[in-house]
C-alpha positions, 0 to 999 in steps of 0.5 A: 499500500505504501508503494502505491501511495508513493507512486501516486505522489510521483505521478502527481509531481509530473502531472501538476504544473510547476509552481514557484519556490516560495510565497511572496508575502503572507498577506496575499492569499492567492496567486495566478501563474502568467507566462510570457511565451515567445516560442513557436507555440506562443507568439513565435518571436525570435528576437529579444524584446527587452523591456516590454509593457505586456497587456494582461486580459482577465475575464471569466474564461481565465479568472474567477474574480473571487477573492480580489478587491472590487477595484483590483487595487490588491493586484501585485505582479512578481517576477519568477524569483518570487522577490522582484515586484513588477510595475503595473497599470490598471486600465480597467477593472470590473469585478462585477462584469468579470473583465479587466485590462492590466499593463505589466512592466516586464524588464526583459522579454527574451526571444523564443523563450517562455518565462513566468510571472505571478499575479498575487491578489486577495489582500483586503488591506492592500492599497492601490500601487498601479502607476502608468508613469512607472509601467511604461519606459520613459522613452514614451513621450505620449501614450493614450488608452482612451479610457476617458468618457465621451467629451473628455480630453484624452489623458496622457499616461506618461509622466510628461502629461501631454493631455490632448488640447481638445475633446473629439468623438465618442468613446466606444468599445475598442481593441483594448478597452475603450477607443475614440471614434472620430467625428470629423474633428481632429484630436490636437496634441500640445506643442510641449517640449517633450513632443518637440522633434529635432531634425534627424532624431528618432521617432515612433508612432503606433496606434490601433485603427478601425477604418469605417470606409476606405474612400478618398485620402484620409489623414491620420496624423498631420504635423506642419512646421513652415514648409516642412510636413509629416503626414500619415494617412490612407489612400483608398484604404492603403496606408501612406507616409508623406514627408515634405511631399515625398510619399511611400504607400503601403503594400497592405491595406487596412480593411474596413470594420477591422482593428489593425495595428499601424506604426511608423518609425524614423531613425537616421535617414530612414522612415518605415511604415508597419502594418500589423507589425510587418514593414510594408513601406519606407522612405529614404529621408530623415525626419524634419524638425517640429515644434508645433501641435500634432493633429490626429484624425484631420488637418485643418490646414490641408483641405485637400484631405478628408478627416479620418473616418474610423476609430483609434485605440492605444495611441503611442508616441516615442522619442526612439525608434522602436525595434521591429520585434517590439512593434510585432509584439505590440500588434500580436500581443495586444489584440484579442487573439494574443498568444504571447501571454498564457494564463496558468492556474490559481493557487491558494496560500494554504497549499491545499488549493487542489492545484489544477483541480482547484483552478477548475473549480474556481472557473465553474460559473454560479449557475453551474454550481447550482446544478452541481449542488442539486446533483450532489444532493441526488448523489448522497440521496442515492448512496444513502438509499443503496446502503440502507437497501443493501443492508436491509436485503442482507438482513432479510436474506440472512434471517431467511436462511436461519428460518429455513434451517428451523423450518426443515425440522417442522415435518408434519407439525406445521405450528411447531414454532408459532409460539417460540418468542426467542425464535421470533426475536431472532427471525424478526427480519425474515420475510419467510417468518412473516409468511409462516406467521400469517399462515399459522394465524389463518389456521388458528383463526378458523380453529377458534371459530369452530372449524375442523382443521384436521381436514382442510378444504381446498377453498380454505387452502386457497384462502390461506394461500391468498393471505400469504400472497398478500403478505408476500406482495407487501414484502416485495413492495417493502423491498422495492421501496425507494428504488424509483429514486435510484431510477430517477438518478440513473435517468435524470442525473446525466440530463441535469448535468448536461443542463449545467454544462449548456448554461456554463458554456453559454456564460463562457461564450458570453464573457469571452465575447464581451472581453473580446478574447477568443483564443483557446487559452481564454475559453478552455478553462471555462469549457472544462469547468462547464463540463464538470456538471456533466461529469457530475451527472454521470458520477451520480448515474453510474453508481446508481445504475450498478447499485440499482441492478444489484438491488433488483437481483437480490430482491428477485432472489428474496422474492423467489424464496418467498414464492417457493416457501408459499408453495412448500407450505401450502403443499405440506398443508394439503398433505397433512390436512386435505391433500385429496380435496386440494388435488381435486380442486387443483384438477378442476382449476386445470380442466377449467383453464384448459377449456377456456384456452380451447374456447379461445382457440376455436374459430368464431 
């Protein structure tokens, strides 16, 4: 037994996921494993990204929001060494709806590797520490999440505080939380010192765009300084960059109605245009100097161009040229189908959170828990019935065997044990004993009424048999009682479990749709948790099926014993007190039945 237990523990060591070596701080009761995967199975990025702000999407498909504070202020992100605290910024957090967007500053992301970080939560006393100024590297000169309400100027996340000078458009659902829908008016960024640009200096622009229609030439970015200009726009849906009248047009278009990533980098004498993280056009020019405002969505000084017709999300400006690998990571990791960030299991500080099973249980939605609770009640009810009925049949069978041993001594004295109180006490569970008692009682009742029991008529014998058959029927009813409950568990358990699974899957798909994340890592935990209800239904039905069949078989054995005993007793009674009359009556019943059968077969 000890060897089997050790082997079981060894199997668990291979099956359960790897965990960190130590708990960060005891005040945090839960943690969740999060992996940054740049391997071919993940984001497939071979080059190192360096310092990167990763987007962590939490929703009901990968996080239960149980134990975390309503505003997410107790979230902490810790490196794999269980010591280093990573900066983070909460863009949005809604525990009631089960959706959250959090940016986490990972100091170093390697290419073609998988590294783990840990998200700690579950500390009611924790204060908020999220800070966008620390989460994003200082080379960002302006960064807008567009989480502001409609009519509010867009706020800059960085420490430079480049809040937009104007409010334009409406706040809509974006690729990352909320987005800005342009309505013909530009979004003006201030001419602040941090947004000044020296001639030939490095520069990066990036944003998520959703084009409403691909008509004409639409401006996305416009900046002018005297005769010098920088224009980023769309020509019939094809992105272009134009510097001082020289233009390069992308080979890949933006599709209307879809969120796509657009970026521009300038370094030295080269300006490159990127669509969805891939370079699609370039200019052999250096960026001119600018000290003016920057217009997003339109340029009031360029009447030949149309204002941008669409929405914008996650606008970023940098004073460095972001590497192509980082732009590719932004385009692939920030979208709804990101494979860069992988979500692992949740753990409890106590150490007995059941590992993967605990994560599965935490992912079960509330409506599925209601179904599972009903199934648990059915399971316990069926098990109690099976145990009690099995014990009852065992007692009856054992008592019947003991009665058989005693009845074998009766011989011609059928009333030999009728007044034995000790035997009656020992055989109180025997159904044969109760059949014997009713038969003897019928004989004595007739004797007390003056009948001659030394010669019993066939009619009297039939009456005694009927009395015994009545007791036998009630005994069979007692044996079969509660078995209908087992039958309901067998037939209804899987259907009830299936109902819980369907409801759970509906909730998972609804939450996934609302979160905008449809990759397998998002829906698999919720699907597995929903299937738990069906598994529970089968767990109710399968034991009940085996128990029901076993009880039915044992009940048939007891019923057969009673039927044999009734025939045996009646035969002995006829032998001792009225064999000829009983035989004659039986012969008449047989002739009558034969005549009825013949008449039924005769042609009309």
